[in-house]
Steps between C-alpha positions, in 0.01 A plus 500: 500500500405237755613141464252257348362280777252212518414498869164329552499360145487129418678366193496164324807427288486185288815315404673671792726217610792635298609736225284801424209401723723461803646847454153651455380331821803608701473863391127521568557354845788739566263786425234377742277266300375169634595246232368167384796320343348262246718242327425151377867414526497308173774462243543739209270292279225500763548148636530408867461740789568572866465796736864529609580807289189688609566418865858624468384837365244529780771427755717772348218753519415412861867514600512855365197597712230461235183294475454221246341161444580229247263344250586207273201498266527477123363820348345289224293296747156638586480340844857599583438862403176510700688362800772764465246781495316353799829454690582867439159624607499281809840635601471871416145571376588683181696478174647821360769382258550207267823452308443217251854378442486119494612331181658203327670429167446230240716644219505326161466613142133499402540202268638288784270631773236264637156641578559396862792746508272773369212421734711489816685826430170679429348348815781623725576839346163618369245315711741509794469878476125505439402265783656680800384837368147370443491348849600834658313734265180537703705545817687790340176647365343492847808674641500754214870432476730262319834492326573217257827443316505237227819368344542514123814451291682626193427154358131589500541862397749436220547124453782257570605177328385188681244677717171493309322370812668742740461796265130429445442483875698816571319708240168355614579646842515846341154450351377399845656810658357731236144410594556495876658848493163625369273291720702576814502879470182574694623293795855638509648173374809568292643229277846521341753268337871446544720363219821408685847411379666327793731219602270226624492125460311562174791698354809367677591268212462769234767752599854503643548554877641851462183609316270323744667690785386827342146365465426414861126477576522773764572749220144442369319506835491880557284539191267219604461634851420847365221341292364359830484843664210738546666729244510232230362570151271249333536314172876550472750250361823571685815338365795463735846347524849580631367813673350641176128567462288581196143474375355273231194609304273356234468771234254535213575711195258767381461309175310610191134499393456314172121522485254224418453558127746315282682373807731215403796292608712705259402826672618361831827395334550834328435697821704277730759770569226739617332229709831424673622861534585555871434876484219580744484150647334463841490261793132453588376440852182317396357326193235767442769751408589290194133482400481877542790546258329297228173689549692827476662387175164393365351841578800678353498283189 
């Protein structure tokens, strides 16, 4: 089969000044894409900022024969996002790919977490995904083409101590994707998620160096770049780390019909094993499929 190429395509990668975003930007450029390297250049907790990291990645891409421009906007800032989209359109006249990768951490146990920690993490991760995608959505619709990759996390999918804010944002991103995958279908806009396990500045203090070496960001990038391709699926949650790839799904059990006559709390308790039985469970593509199941059970009951 032919190599996957992105000649003529324009990609925006947020948080691309280092770590995962940098590797995604470099690989897209190596395969022919024109890349906007967005990075606020702030610290891990979201404070400060400069464009040095983004400029360095751009220089690396250009030195390798690619095309790239730097952008230092915060993805949580409306005016900054609008400026990034305008800068891209002024330069290349289209936007084909968005990889929403930018993020920060404000980890604390929930009892010790300030609301400011919660608000900022949601602003950067969740709204920092929503805002660039919203700003480019009509452009992609007019093109009848778009590929969007959002970044979720095992902390959102499964939970992690000290990350109530981060986990809420990361699972919120999946809810966002699940609607866009439906709304984008008629205009060939595919939306997918990556849940990476990688050695970045967010994880460097959590694992020993020999483990971090096996979790280099470039081991995640092939999956992300595939999700940017014309062949990409839509609505997938791809998990990746150390060169391993798998899929995450939200399943719903078949459950049991208890009827509406004599229905009680005790009946729910007494049928809990049947309600939770995984036999016949399904991963739905859209909310209406769940409604259809309950209507089917009602008719059958």
